[in-house]
C-alpha positions as CSV (number, residue, x, y, z in Angstrom):
1,M,9.5,2.0,-19.3
2,E,13.1,3.0,-18.5
3,L,12.6,1.8,-14.8
4,V,11.9,-1.8,-15.9
5,G,14.4,-1.8,-18.7
6,I,11.9,-2.2,-21.5
7,G,11.6,-0.2,-24.8
8,E,8.2,0.9,-26.2
9,G,4.6,0.2,-25.2
10,G,4.2,-2.9,-27.4
11,E,7.3,-4.4,-25.8
12,L,6.0,-3.6,-22.3
13,S,2.7,-5.2,-23.1
14,G,4.3,-8.4,-24.3
15,T,6.7,-8.6,-21.4
16,H,3.9,-8.0,-18.9
17,K,1.8,-10.8,-20.5
18,G,4.8,-13.1,-20.1
19,W,5.1,-12.2,-16.4
20,V,1.4,-13.0,-15.9
21,D,1.6,-16.3,-17.8
22,E,4.6,-17.3,-15.8
23,I,2.9,-16.7,-12.5
24,L,-0.3,-18.5,-13.6
25,R,1.8,-21.5,-14.8
26,S,3.6,-21.6,-11.4
27,G,0.4,-21.7,-9.5
28,K,1.7,-19.0,-7.1
29,I,-1.4,-16.9,-7.3
30,T,-1.2,-15.1,-3.9
31,R,-0.8,-11.6,-2.7
32,E,2.8,-10.7,-2.1
33,S,3.1,-8.2,0.8
34,K,6.2,-6.6,-0.7
35,W,4.1,-5.3,-3.5
36,T,1.0,-4.3,-1.6
37,E,2.5,-3.0,1.7
38,S,5.6,-1.2,0.6
39,V,6.3,2.3,-0.4
40,A,8.9,1.1,-2.9
41,V,10.4,-2.2,-4.0
42,G,13.7,-2.6,-5.9
43,G,17.5,-2.6,-5.7
44,K,19.6,-0.8,-3.2
45,H,20.2,2.1,-5.5
46,F,16.6,2.6,-6.4
47,I,15.4,2.4,-2.7
48,G,18.0,4.9,-1.7
49,K,16.9,7.3,-4.4
50,V,13.2,6.9,-3.4
51,R,14.1,7.5,0.2
52,E,16.2,10.6,-0.8
53,E,13.3,12.0,-2.9
54,L,10.9,11.5,0.0
55,G,13.2,13.6,2.3
56,I,11.7,14.1,5.7
57,R,8.6,12.1,4.8
58,A,10.9,9.0,4.7
59,A,11.6,9.3,8.5
60,G,10.5,6.2,10.3
61,R,10.3,4.1,7.2
62,D,12.3,0.9,7.3
63,I,14.5,-0.6,4.6
64,I,13.9,-4.4,4.6
65,E,16.2,-6.8,2.7
66,N,14.1,-9.4,0.9
67,G,16.2,-11.8,-1.1
68,I,17.6,-10.0,-4.2
69,S,15.4,-6.9,-3.6
70,Q,14.8,-4.4,-0.9
71,E,11.6,-2.8,0.4
72,L,10.9,0.7,1.8
73,R,8.1,0.2,4.3
74,E,5.9,2.2,6.6
75,P,6.3,1.3,10.3
76,G,3.6,-1.2,11.5
77,V,0.8,0.4,13.4
78,S,-1.8,-1.1,15.6
79,Y,-5.5,-0.5,14.7
80,S,-6.7,-1.6,18.1
81,Y,-6.4,1.7,19.9
82,D,-8.7,1.8,23.0
83,F,-11.0,4.8,22.7
84,G,-12.5,4.0,26.1
85,F,-15.7,5.9,26.8
86,E,-15.7,7.6,23.4
87,N,-16.4,4.2,21.7
88,S,-19.2,3.1,24.1
89,T,-22.8,2.7,22.9
90,L,-25.0,5.8,22.5
91,S,-27.2,6.8,25.3
92,S,-30.7,8.1,25.2
93,E,-29.3,11.5,26.1
94,N,-27.5,11.5,22.8
95,T,-30.6,11.6,20.6
96,Y,-32.0,14.2,18.3
97,F,-35.5,13.7,17.0
98,W,-36.0,15.2,13.5
99,V,-39.2,17.2,12.8
100,L,-39.8,16.9,9.1
101,P,-41.5,19.9,7.5
102,S,-44.8,19.3,5.8
103,F,-44.7,20.4,2.2
104,A,-48.4,21.0,1.6
């Protein structure tokens, strides 16, 4: 609760409801990549602290300025690696026929 500057649970619940209502009224109901693709989102001090806490695990993660906030992100990776022959269709030589035991 301290991170978002809100007191007890009831206050957090009411504040969260207000945030959701505001988004619904604005009509901006889309996924925001900063929340779904970042390790951390926040101010410069917060991002620096998260990066410090991650230590060596923060290596290669980029800090991106995004308006009034910053994001700590993983480097982009390609999912289109060419496995070559490993990814070809199975051949008839790569077949194992199961012999089921009879339970008589």
